[in-house]
VEXMARZA-82989 format. One record per residue: residue in one letter; x, y, z of N, C-alpha, C in turn; chain; residue number from 1. Coordinates in steps of 0.1 Angstrom, whole numbers, plus 5000, padded with zeros to 4 digits. Example, Ala and Ser with C-alpha at 12.3 -4.5 7.8 and 13.67 -1.06 7.14 Angstrom:
residues 2
<pt residuo="A" n_x="5132" n_y="4943" n_z="5078" ca_x="5123" ca_y="4955" ca_z="5078" c_x="5132" c_y="4967" c_z="5078" cadena="A" num="1"/>
<pt residuo="S" n_x="5128" n_y="4978" n_z="5071" ca_x="5137" ca_y="4989" ca_z="5071" c_x="5129" c_y="5000" c_z="5079" cadena="A" num="2"/>
END
This chain:
residues 89
<pt residuo="M" n_x="6819" n_y="1096" n_z="5588" ca_x="6832" ca_y="1097" ca_z="5582" c_x="6835" c_y="1111" c_z="5578" cadena="A" num="1"/>
<pt residuo="A" n_x="6848" n_y="1114" n_z="5578" ca_x="6852" ca_y="1128" ca_z="5575" c_x="6848" c_y="1133" c_z="5561" cadena="A" num="2"/>
<pt residuo="P" n_x="6851" n_y="1125" n_z="5551" ca_x="6847" ca_y="1129" ca_z="5537" c_x="6832" c_y="1132" c_z="5536" cadena="A" num="3"/>
<pt residuo="D" n_x="6824" n_y="1124" n_z="5542" ca_x="6809" ca_y="1126" ca_z="5542" c_x="6805" c_y="1139" c_z="5548" cadena="A" num="4"/>
<pt residuo="R" n_x="6812" n_y="1142" n_z="5559" ca_x="6809" ca_y="1155" ca_z="5566" c_x="6812" c_y="1167" c_z="5557" cadena="A" num="5"/>
<pt residuo="V" n_x="6824" n_y="1166" n_z="5551" ca_x="6828" ca_y="1177" ca_z="5542" c_x="6818" c_y="1179" c_z="5531" cadena="A" num="6"/>
<pt residuo="F" n_x="6815" n_y="1167" n_z="5525" ca_x="6805" ca_y="1168" ca_z="5514" c_x="6792" c_y="1174" c_z="5518" cadena="A" num="7"/>
<pt residuo="G" n_x="6787" n_y="1170" n_z="5530" ca_x="6774" ca_y="1175" ca_z="5535" c_x="6775" c_y="1190" c_z="5537" cadena="A" num="8"/>
<pt residuo="R" n_x="6786" n_y="1195" n_z="5543" ca_x="6788" ca_y="1209" ca_z="5545" c_x="6788" c_y="1217" c_z="5532" cadena="A" num="9"/>
<pt residuo="T" n_x="6795" n_y="1212" n_z="5522" ca_x="6796" ca_y="1220" ca_z="5510" c_x="6782" c_y="1219" c_z="5503" cadena="A" num="10"/>
<pt residuo="E" n_x="6775" n_y="1208" n_z="5504" ca_x="6762" ca_y="1208" ca_z="5498" c_x="6752" c_y="1218" c_z="5504" cadena="A" num="11"/>
<pt residuo="K" n_x="6753" n_y="1219" n_z="5517" ca_x="6745" ca_y="1229" ca_z="5524" c_x="6748" c_y="1243" c_z="5520" cadena="A" num="12"/>
<pt residuo="D" n_x="6761" n_y="1246" n_z="5518" ca_x="6765" ca_y="1259" ca_z="5514" c_x="6761" c_y="1262" c_z="5499" cadena="A" num="13"/>
<pt residuo="Y" n_x="6761" n_y="1252" n_z="5491" ca_x="6756" ca_y="1254" ca_z="5477" c_x="6741" c_y="1257" c_z="5477" cadena="A" num="14"/>
<pt residuo="R" n_x="6733" n_y="1251" n_z="5486" ca_x="6719" ca_y="1253" ca_z="5486" c_x="6716" c_y="1267" c_z="5491" cadena="A" num="15"/>
<pt residuo="R" n_x="6724" n_y="1273" n_z="5500" ca_x="6722" ca_y="1286" ca_z="5506" c_x="6724" c_y="1297" c_z="5496" cadena="A" num="16"/>
<pt residuo="M" n_x="6733" n_y="1294" n_z="5486" ca_x="6736" ca_y="1305" ca_z="5476" c_x="6724" c_y="1306" c_z="5466" cadena="A" num="17"/>
<pt residuo="E" n_x="6721" n_y="1318" n_z="5463" ca_x="6710" ca_y="1321" ca_z="5453" c_x="6715" c_y="1318" c_z="5439" cadena="A" num="18"/>
<pt residuo="D" n_x="6725" n_y="1324" n_z="5435" ca_x="6730" ca_y="1323" ca_z="5421" c_x="6745" c_y="1321" c_z="5421" cadena="A" num="19"/>
<pt residuo="I" n_x="6750" n_y="1313" n_z="5412" ca_x="6764" ca_y="1311" ca_z="5410" c_x="6767" c_y="1315" c_z="5396" cadena="A" num="20"/>
<pt residuo="L" n_x="6773" n_y="1326" n_z="5394" ca_x="6775" ca_y="1332" ca_z="5380" c_x="6788" c_y="1329" c_z="5373" cadena="A" num="21"/>
<pt residuo="T" n_x="6798" n_y="1325" n_z="5380" ca_x="6811" ca_y="1323" ca_z="5374" c_x="6816" c_y="1309" c_z="5379" cadena="A" num="22"/>
<pt residuo="P" n_x="6825" n_y="1303" n_z="5372" ca_x="6831" ca_y="1291" ca_z="5376" c_x="6839" c_y="1292" c_z="5389" cadena="A" num="23"/>
<pt residuo="N" n_x="6844" n_y="1304" n_z="5392" ca_x="6851" ca_y="1306" ca_z="5405" c_x="6841" c_y="1305" c_z="5416" cadena="A" num="24"/>
<pt residuo="G" n_x="6829" n_y="1308" n_z="5414" ca_x="6819" ca_y="1306" ca_z="5425" c_x="6818" c_y="1292" c_z="5429" cadena="A" num="25"/>
<pt residuo="Y" n_x="6820" n_y="1283" n_z="5420" ca_x="6819" ca_y="1268" ca_z="5424" c_x="6832" c_y="1264" c_z="5431" cadena="A" num="26"/>
<pt residuo="H" n_x="6843" n_y="1271" n_z="5430" ca_x="6855" ca_y="1268" ca_z="5437" c_x="6856" c_y="1274" c_z="5451" cadena="A" num="27"/>
<pt residuo="K" n_x="6849" n_y="1285" n_z="5453" ca_x="6850" ca_y="1292" ca_z="5466" c_x="6845" c_y="1283" c_z="5477" cadena="A" num="28"/>
<pt residuo="I" n_x="6833" n_y="1277" n_z="5475" ca_x="6827" ca_y="1269" ca_z="5486" c_x="6836" c_y="1258" c_z="5491" cadena="A" num="29"/>
<pt residuo="P" n_x="6840" n_y="1249" n_z="5482" ca_x="6849" ca_y="1238" ca_z="5486" c_x="6862" c_y="1242" c_z="5493" cadena="A" num="30"/>
<pt residuo="E" n_x="6867" n_y="1254" n_z="5489" ca_x="6879" ca_y="1259" ca_z="5495" c_x="6877" c_y="1262" c_z="5509" cadena="A" num="31"/>
<pt residuo="N" n_x="6865" n_y="1265" n_z="5514" ca_x="6862" ca_y="1268" ca_z="5528" c_x="6863" c_y="1255" c_z="5536" cadena="A" num="32"/>
<pt residuo="H" n_x="6862" n_y="1243" n_z="5530" ca_x="6861" ca_y="1231" ca_z="5537" c_x="6873" c_y="1222" c_z="5535" cadena="A" num="33"/>
<pt residuo="G" n_x="6881" n_y="1225" n_z="5525" ca_x="6893" ca_y="1216" ca_z="5522" c_x="6902" c_y="1221" c_z="5511" cadena="A" num="34"/>
<pt residuo="T" n_x="6910" n_y="1213" n_z="5506" ca_x="6920" ca_y="1217" ca_z="5495" c_x="6914" c_y="1215" c_z="5482" cadena="A" num="35"/>
<pt residuo="V" n_x="6914" n_y="1225" n_z="5473" ca_x="6909" ca_y="1223" ca_z="5459" c_x="6920" c_y="1225" c_z="5449" cadena="A" num="36"/>
<pt residuo="K" n_x="6921" n_y="1215" n_z="5440" ca_x="6931" ca_y="1216" ca_z="5430" c_x="6924" c_y="1217" c_z="5416" cadena="A" num="37"/>
<pt residuo="N" n_x="6928" n_y="1227" n_z="5409" ca_x="6922" ca_y="1230" ca_z="5396" c_x="6929" c_y="1224" c_z="5384" cadena="A" num="38"/>
<pt residuo="L" n_x="6921" n_y="1219" n_z="5375" ca_x="6926" ca_y="1213" ca_z="5363" c_x="6934" c_y="1223" c_z="5355" cadena="A" num="39"/>
<pt residuo="N" n_x="6945" n_y="1219" n_z="5349" ca_x="6955" ca_y="1227" ca_z="5341" c_x="6962" c_y="1238" c_z="5349" cadena="A" num="40"/>
<pt residuo="K" n_x="6959" n_y="1239" n_z="5362" ca_x="6967" ca_y="1248" ca_z="5370" c_x="6975" c_y="1240" c_z="5380" cadena="A" num="41"/>
<pt residuo="D" n_x="6969" n_y="1231" n_z="5387" ca_x="6976" ca_y="1223" ca_z="5397" c_x="6980" c_y="1209" c_z="5392" cadena="A" num="42"/>
<pt residuo="W" n_x="6973" n_y="1204" n_z="5382" ca_x="6976" ca_y="1191" ca_z="5376" c_x="6972" c_y="1191" c_z="5362" cadena="A" num="43"/>
<pt residuo="K" n_x="6978" n_y="1182" n_z="5354" ca_x="6975" ca_y="1181" ca_z="5340" c_x="6970" c_y="1167" c_z="5337" cadena="A" num="44"/>
<pt residuo="I" n_x="6963" n_y="1166" n_z="5326" ca_x="6959" ca_y="1153" ca_z="5320" c_x="6968" c_y="1149" c_z="5309" cadena="A" num="45"/>
<pt residuo="M" n_x="6974" n_y="1137" n_z="5310" ca_x="6984" ca_y="1133" ca_z="5300" c_x="6977" c_y="1123" c_z="5291" cadena="A" num="46"/>
<pt residuo="D" n_x="6982" n_y="1123" n_z="5278" ca_x="6977" ca_y="1114" ca_z="5268" c_x="6985" c_y="1101" c_z="5269" cadena="A" num="47"/>
<pt residuo="I" n_x="6979" n_y="1091" n_z="5275" ca_x="6985" ca_y="1078" ca_z="5277" c_x="6987" c_y="1070" c_z="5264" cadena="A" num="48"/>
<pt residuo="K" n_x="6977" n_y="1071" n_z="5256" ca_x="6977" ca_y="1063" ca_z="5243" c_x="6989" c_y="1067" c_z="5235" cadena="A" num="49"/>
<pt residuo="S" n_x="6991" n_y="1079" n_z="5232" ca_x="7003" ca_y="1083" ca_z="5224" c_x="7016" c_y="1080" c_z="5231" cadena="A" num="50"/>
<pt residuo="S" n_x="7017" n_y="1081" n_z="5244" ca_x="7029" ca_y="1077" ca_z="5251" c_x="7032" c_y="1062" c_z="5250" cadena="A" num="51"/>
<pt residuo="T" n_x="7022" n_y="1054" n_z="5251" ca_x="7024" ca_y="1040" ca_z="5251" c_x="7028" c_y="1035" c_z="5237" cadena="A" num="52"/>
<pt residuo="Q" n_x="7023" n_y="1042" n_z="5226" ca_x="7026" ca_y="1038" ca_z="5213" c_x="7041" c_y="1039" c_z="5210" cadena="A" num="53"/>
<pt residuo="K" n_x="7048" n_y="1048" n_z="5217" ca_x="7062" ca_y="1050" ca_z="5215" c_x="7070" c_y="1039" c_z="5222" cadena="A" num="54"/>
<pt residuo="V" n_x="7064" n_y="1034" n_z="5233" ca_x="7071" ca_y="1024" ca_z="5241" c_x="7068" c_y="1009" c_z="5237" cadena="A" num="55"/>
<pt residuo="L" n_x="7055" n_y="1007" n_z="5235" ca_x="7051" ca_y="0993" ca_z="5231" c_x="7052" c_y="0990" c_z="5216" cadena="A" num="56"/>
<pt residuo="R" n_x="7055" n_y="0978" n_z="5213" ca_x="7055" ca_y="0975" ca_z="5199" c_x="7042" c_y="0970" c_z="5194" cadena="A" num="57"/>
<pt residuo="S" n_x="7038" n_y="0973" n_z="5182" ca_x="7025" ca_y="0968" ca_z="5177" c_x="7026" c_y="0953" c_z="5172" cadena="A" num="58"/>
<pt residuo="T" n_x="7039" n_y="0950" n_z="5167" ca_x="7040" ca_y="0936" ca_z="5163" c_x="7051" c_y="0929" c_z="5172" cadena="A" num="59"/>
<pt residuo="L" n_x="7049" n_y="0916" n_z="5174" ca_x="7058" ca_y="0909" ca_z="5182" c_x="7070" c_y="0905" c_z="5174" cadena="A" num="60"/>
<pt residuo="P" n_x="7081" n_y="0904" n_z="5180" ca_x="7094" ca_y="0900" ca_z="5173" c_x="7095" c_y="0885" c_z="5171" cadena="A" num="61"/>
<pt residuo="F" n_x="7085" n_y="0877" n_z="5175" ca_x="7085" ca_y="0863" ca_z="5173" c_x="7071" c_y="0858" c_z="5168" cadena="A" num="62"/>
<pt residuo="K" n_x="7071" n_y="0846" n_z="5162" ca_x="7058" ca_y="0841" ca_z="5157" c_x="7052" c_y="0832" c_z="5168" cadena="A" num="63"/>
<pt residuo="M" n_x="7039" n_y="0833" n_z="5169" ca_x="7031" ca_y="0825" ca_z="5179" c_x="7025" c_y="0813" c_z="5172" cadena="A" num="64"/>
<pt residuo="A" n_x="7026" n_y="0802" n_z="5178" ca_x="7020" ca_y="0790" ca_z="5172" c_x="7005" c_y="0791" c_z="5172" cadena="A" num="65"/>
<pt residuo="P" n_x="6998" n_y="0786" n_z="5162" ca_x="6983" ca_y="0786" ca_z="5162" c_x="6978" c_y="0779" c_z="5174" cadena="A" num="66"/>
<pt residuo="Q" n_x="6967" n_y="0784" n_z="5179" ca_x="6961" ca_y="0778" ca_z="5191" c_x="6949" c_y="0769" c_z="5187" cadena="A" num="67"/>
<pt residuo="R" n_x="6946" n_y="0759" n_z="5195" ca_x="6935" ca_y="0751" ca_z="5193" c_x="6925" c_y="0752" c_z="5205" cadena="A" num="68"/>
<pt residuo="V" n_x="6912" n_y="0752" n_z="5202" ca_x="6902" ca_y="0752" ca_z="5212" c_x="6894" c_y="0739" c_z="5211" cadena="A" num="69"/>
<pt residuo="I" n_x="6894" n_y="0732" n_z="5222" ca_x="6886" ca_y="0719" ca_z="5222" c_x="6874" c_y="0722" c_z="5231" cadena="A" num="70"/>
<pt residuo="T" n_x="6862" n_y="0719" n_z="5225" ca_x="6850" ca_y="0721" ca_z="5232" c_x="6843" c_y="0707" c_z="5234" cadena="A" num="71"/>
<pt residuo="Y" n_x="6839" n_y="0705" n_z="5246" ca_x="6833" ca_y="0692" ca_z="5250" c_x="6819" c_y="0696" c_z="5256" cadena="A" num="72"/>
<pt residuo="S" n_x="6809" n_y="0690" n_z="5250" ca_x="6795" ca_y="0692" ca_z="5255" c_x="6788" c_y="0679" c_z="5256" cadena="A" num="73"/>
<pt residuo="K" n_x="6780" n_y="0678" n_z="5266" ca_x="6773" ca_y="0666" ca_z="5270" c_x="6758" c_y="0669" c_z="5273" cadena="A" num="74"/>
<pt residuo="T" n_x="6749" n_y="0662" n_z="5267" ca_x="6735" ca_y="0664" ca_z="5270" c_x="6729" c_y="0652" c_z="5276" cadena="A" num="75"/>
<pt residuo="L" n_x="6721" n_y="0654" n_z="5287" ca_x="6715" ca_y="0642" ca_z="5294" c_x="6700" c_y="0642" c_z="5290" cadena="A" num="76"/>
<pt residuo="G" n_x="6694" n_y="0631" n_z="5293" ca_x="6680" ca_y="0630" ca_z="5291" c_x="6678" c_y="0617" c_z="5283" cadena="A" num="77"/>
<pt residuo="K" n_x="6667" n_y="0618" n_z="5275" ca_x="6663" ca_y="0606" ca_z="5267" c_x="6673" c_y="0603" c_z="5257" cadena="A" num="78"/>
<pt residuo="H" n_x="6678" n_y="0613" n_z="5250" ca_x="6688" ca_y="0611" ca_z="5239" c_x="6701" c_y="0617" c_z="5244" cadena="A" num="79"/>
<pt residuo="R" n_x="6710" n_y="0608" n_z="5249" ca_x="6723" ca_y="0613" ca_z="5254" c_x="6732" c_y="0615" c_z="5242" cadena="A" num="80"/>
<pt residuo="N" n_x="6738" n_y="0627" n_z="5243" ca_x="6747" ca_y="0631" ca_z="5232" c_x="6760" c_y="0636" c_z="5239" cadena="A" num="81"/>
<pt residuo="V" n_x="6771" n_y="0632" n_z="5233" ca_x="6784" ca_y="0638" ca_z="5236" c_x="6791" c_y="0643" c_z="5224" cadena="A" num="82"/>
<pt residuo="S" n_x="6795" n_y="0655" n_z="5224" ca_x="6802" ca_y="0660" ca_z="5212" c_x="6815" c_y="0667" c_z="5215" cadena="A" num="83"/>
<pt residuo="V" n_x="6824" n_y="0665" n_z="5207" ca_x="6838" ca_y="0672" ca_z="5209" c_x="6841" c_y="0679" c_z="5196" cadena="A" num="84"/>
<pt residuo="T" n_x="6844" n_y="0691" n_z="5197" ca_x="6848" ca_y="0699" ca_z="5185" c_x="6861" c_y="0705" c_z="5187" cadena="A" num="85"/>
<pt residuo="V" n_x="6869" n_y="0706" n_z="5176" ca_x="6882" ca_y="0713" ca_z="5177" c_x="6883" c_y="0724" c_z="5167" cadena="A" num="86"/>
<pt residuo="Q" n_x="6887" n_y="0736" n_z="5171" ca_x="6888" ca_y="0747" ca_z="5163" c_x="6902" c_y="0753" c_z="5163" cadena="A" num="87"/>
<pt residuo="N" n_x="6907" n_y="0757" n_z="5152" ca_x="6920" ca_y="0764" ca_z="5151" c_x="6918" c_y="0779" c_z="5151" cadena="A" num="88"/>
<pt residuo="T" n_x="6925" n_y="0786" n_z="5160" ca_x="6924" ca_y="0800" ca_z="5160" c_x="6936" c_y="0807" c_z="5155" cadena="A" num="89"/>
END
């Protein structure tokens, strides 16, 4: 596959280098094999949490009815038991 070939070539180039002293040294090798996009130059990380708080409401404009959970369990064997429990949430 093409991505695997590119990764293998960049890995070989990194092994051949004796020392990498600057962050730009890490960017030069992949630039020989493909397109490199740098963080805060070519693209930015956005804060999704603060953006969604402006759009989404924390409280619902309507009341929800309480829910009930019904649990049914059955045990087999010498002492057969059947139990049903109801919980309000």
